[in-house]
One Martini backbone bead per residue (centre of mass of N, CA, C, O) as a GRO file, in nm:
protein
   62
    1MET     BB    1  -2.382   0.533   2.235
    2CYS     BB    2  -2.375   0.569   1.892
    3LYS     BB    3  -2.150   0.748   1.640
    4SER     BB    4  -2.187   0.555   1.405
    5GLN     BB    5  -2.286   0.463   1.085
    6TRP     BB    6  -2.280   0.138   1.189
    7CYS     BB    7  -2.486   0.084   1.418
    8ALA     BB    8  -2.731   0.003   1.189
    9GLY     BB    9  -2.545  -0.089   0.924
   10GLY     BB   10  -2.537   0.162   0.717
   11GLY     BB   11  -2.778   0.065   0.516
   12VAL     BB   12  -2.713  -0.241   0.499
   13ASP     BB   13  -2.817  -0.521   0.402
   14GLY     BB   14  -2.772  -0.749   0.683
   15MET     BB   15  -2.683  -0.525   0.879
   16LYS     BB   16  -2.669  -0.447   1.225
   17ASP     BB   17  -2.355  -0.376   1.269
   18VAL     BB   18  -2.013  -0.335   1.302
   19THR     BB   19  -1.960  -0.649   1.326
   20SER     BB   20  -2.008  -0.699   1.003
   21VAL     BB   21  -1.755  -0.588   0.855
   22SER     BB   22  -1.571  -0.843   0.863
   23LYS     BB   23  -1.744  -0.998   0.656
   24ILE     BB   24  -1.674  -0.825   0.414
   25THR     BB   25  -1.378  -0.874   0.410
   26GLN     BB   26  -1.383  -1.176   0.382
   27GLU     BB   27  -1.550  -1.184   0.116
   28LEU     BB   28  -1.345  -1.035  -0.055
   29LEU     BB   29  -1.119  -1.245  -0.016
   30ASN     BB   30  -1.288  -1.491  -0.121
   31ALA     BB   31  -1.323  -1.337  -0.411
   32GLY     BB   32  -0.999  -1.233  -0.467
   33TYR     BB   33  -0.909  -1.009  -0.307
   34SER     BB   34  -0.670  -0.832  -0.200
   35PHE     BB   35  -0.540  -0.682   0.065
   36GLU     BB   36  -0.480  -0.420  -0.089
   37ASP     BB   37  -0.768  -0.382  -0.199
   38VAL     BB   38  -0.916  -0.373   0.071
   39THR     BB   39  -0.764  -0.131   0.181
   40LYS     BB   40  -0.875   0.061  -0.032
   41ILE     BB   41  -1.172   0.024   0.025
   42TRP     BB   42  -1.133   0.111   0.349
   43GLY     BB   43  -0.927   0.395   0.274
   44GLY     BB   44  -0.671   0.431   0.101
   45ASN     BB   45  -0.784   0.627  -0.114
   46LEU     BB   46  -0.877   0.852   0.071
   47MET     BB   47  -0.597   0.916   0.188
   48ARG     BB   48  -0.463   0.986  -0.077
   49VAL     BB   49  -0.652   1.225  -0.153
   50MET     BB   50  -0.598   1.394   0.102
   51ARG     BB   51  -0.295   1.435   0.049
   52GLU     BB   52  -0.333   1.577  -0.228
   53VAL     BB   53  -0.499   1.813  -0.120
   54GLU     BB   54  -0.292   1.922   0.077
   55ALA     BB   55  -0.072   1.976  -0.137
   56PHE     BB   56  -0.235   2.167  -0.313
   57LYS     BB   57  -0.290   2.378  -0.097
   58GLU     BB   58   0.009   2.455  -0.049
   59THR     BB   59   0.056   2.575  -0.344
   60TYR     BB   60  -0.211   2.794  -0.292
   61ARG     BB   61  -0.115   2.950  -0.060
   62ALA     BB   62  -0.119   3.291   0.053
   0.00000   0.00000   0.00000
């Protein structure tokens, strides 16, 4: 039983399951995106935002 949103391709045309994710990464690199850009696409920005939210929460904690 798969508990990932990617089990059935995540709703992306042409993706059958999570094993296709590496193909997206490779195509981004082939298209000229830097490794740093790809890292941001796959979650770096989300993690940065979550750290900022946590920091903001700490400043307003009662």
